[in-house]
N, C-alpha and C positions, 0 to 999 in steps of 0.2 A: 410756632417758633419763628423768630425773625430770620430772614436770610441775610447774607452778607451785605446786600445792597440796601437793606433796611436797618442795619445796625446803628445804634446811636454813636455820636462822636461829640467831642468838646470843642468849643470855640471861645476865643477871647472877645468879649463884647466891649471891654474897656481896657486899653493897654496900660502898662505901668513900668516902673523902673526900680531896680534893686541894685544893691552894691555889696561888694565883698572885698576885704583887704587881706592880702596874704604877703607877709614879709615886705611890707611897705608898698607893694604894688597894688594899685586900685583897679578893680574890675567892675565896670558899670554896665549893667545889663538893661537894655531898653527893648521892651516887647510891644509889638503893634499888630493888630489884625490886618490881614491883607487878603485880597480876593484873587489876584493874578500875579504871575511872575514879574510883570512890569512894575506893579505896585511895590513888590518886595525889593526889587533892584533900586527903585527910586528912594525907598526908605533907607536902604543901606548907604546909598550915596549921601543922603541928607545927614545921617549920623556921622559919616566920615568928615563932612564939612563942618558940622557942629563941633566935633572934637578933633579938629585938624591937627592939634599939637600932641595927640596921643601916639604911643608907640605902635599899637595895633588896634584894628577895628575888625574883629572876627565876627562871622555871621552864619546864620542858618535859617532856612524857612521850609515850611510844609504847606503845600497847596492841594486842595481836593479833599472831599469827605473821607476818602479811603487813603489819603496820603499819596496820591498818584505822582506828584511832583515834589522832589526834595532836592535841595542844594545846600552846600556848606562851604565855608572858606576859612583857612587858617590865617590868612593875611600876614604871612611872614613868620608866624610861629612855626616851630618844628612840626612836620607833617603828622596829622592825626591827633594833635594835642589840644586843639581848640574847636574847630568847626564840627568835626564828627562827634565829639562828646556833647556839644551843644545840641546838635540835631537829635542825638539819642535821648536827651532829656525831653525834647518836644514830642518825639514819637512815643516814649515811655509814658508820658502823661496823657497820651491820646488826644492832644490838641492839634487841630487842623486850621488851615487858612491863617497862619501866624508866621511872623518873622521876628527874629531877635538879633540884635547886634550887641556884642560885648566889647566895650572899649577898655583897653588896658593902658594905664599910665605906669610905666616901669619904675620900680622902687629901688633898683640898684642891686638886687640880689636875684640870682638865677634860681628858678624853682624846680628845674628838672622836669622830665616828661610827666611823671606821675603827679607832681605838684601842679603842673599846668592843667592837666586833665581835671583834677579835683577843683581847681579854681574856676575854670571856665564853666564846667557843668554846675558847680555850686552857685555861680553868679546867675545862670539862667533860672535855677530854682528860686533864687531870691526875687528875680524879675517877675516870674509867674505868680509868686505869692502876693505881689503888689497889683496884680491884674484882677479884673472881674471876669470869671470864667463860667460859662453855662453849658449845659448839655443840649445838643440838638437831637430830637427824636423824630422818627418817622411816624406820621399820623394822618388823620383824616379831618377835613373841614366839613362839618355837617350843618345843614339848615333844618331847624326844627320848626314846623308850622303847627300851631295849636289854637284852639279856642280859649277864651278867657277862663273857662272852668278848669282847664288843664295846666295853666301856666304856673300856678303855685306848686303843684306836685313836681313839675319839671324843674323848677328853680331849686326845690329842695333836693332832688336827685343830683343835679349838677353840683350843688354845694357840697353834698356828702362825698361825692367822688373827686372833688377838687378840680373840676373841668374848667378850662379856660374859656370864658364867654367873651367873644369878640364884639358882639353887637346885638342889641335887642330893639326891634321896632314894633310899635303898637298901631294897628289899624283896625280893620274889621276883624282880623285875627292877629295873633302875636307871632312874630318870627324871631327866632333866636339862632345866631350863628356861633358855632363853637368849634374849637380844635382840641383833639385829644389823641393819645397814642393809638396807632392803627389796631393793635391787638385788643384794645378796650372798646372799640367802636360798636362791634356787634352786640356785646352784652349791654351797652348803654341803650342801643336801639330797642332791644328786647325789654329792658326794664321800663323804658318810657312808654312803649306800646302797651304793656300790661297795666301800668299805672293810670293810663288815660283811656283804657278800654278801646285802644286802636284809633282814637280820635286824632291823635297827633300824627302828622305826616313828616317823615324824616328822609331827607335827600342828601346823599353824599355829593358835595360840590367838587372836591378834588383830594388827591393824596399829596402830601408835602412834608418837608422837614420843618419843624418849628422849635423855638427855644423853650425848653422846659424851665419855667420860672421857679419851680420847686427844687431845681438841681443846685 
């Protein structure tokens, strides 16, 4: 069983923008992947300059695979009606290393606190729907060294398991570099060892987080 430090998390690999209109007020949510607080702050300032004529530019961001750093801002909206609901959506979706700015163009009608919470959180959901989001999983990078007699069996096993093959090099022997979830590494090694009568040599190069392309 994975411990907390090995738990999967989600990241935005391609940002996006969504929009919501409530009683003629426009809420434009722009989502972008960020790695640091400095990147997040710079992105928020960029959006404020881009939509300089908007009434509010509320923001939220989550940094770190466990969400170690979070910040949010109501930017002049009543306290707790914008930034916190936006942040709750990001945390609820399990997305990390991400920032969102919701730009509001006021439509002339007050929405009330409940209306604002629904509008800002709804806008963030629309923004996330426009993004490409993938799951980061804790895994192992393995180097499989085999003779030419074993490569066909190994490629078949990797294909059946849907293992990500990073690189294959052909020399006197064949070397295949793969990444797969940590919990599956031992059973793969066992299966390949049995299939090749222990002729394949498998070395773990490192443990790391990787993007699960099937997510």
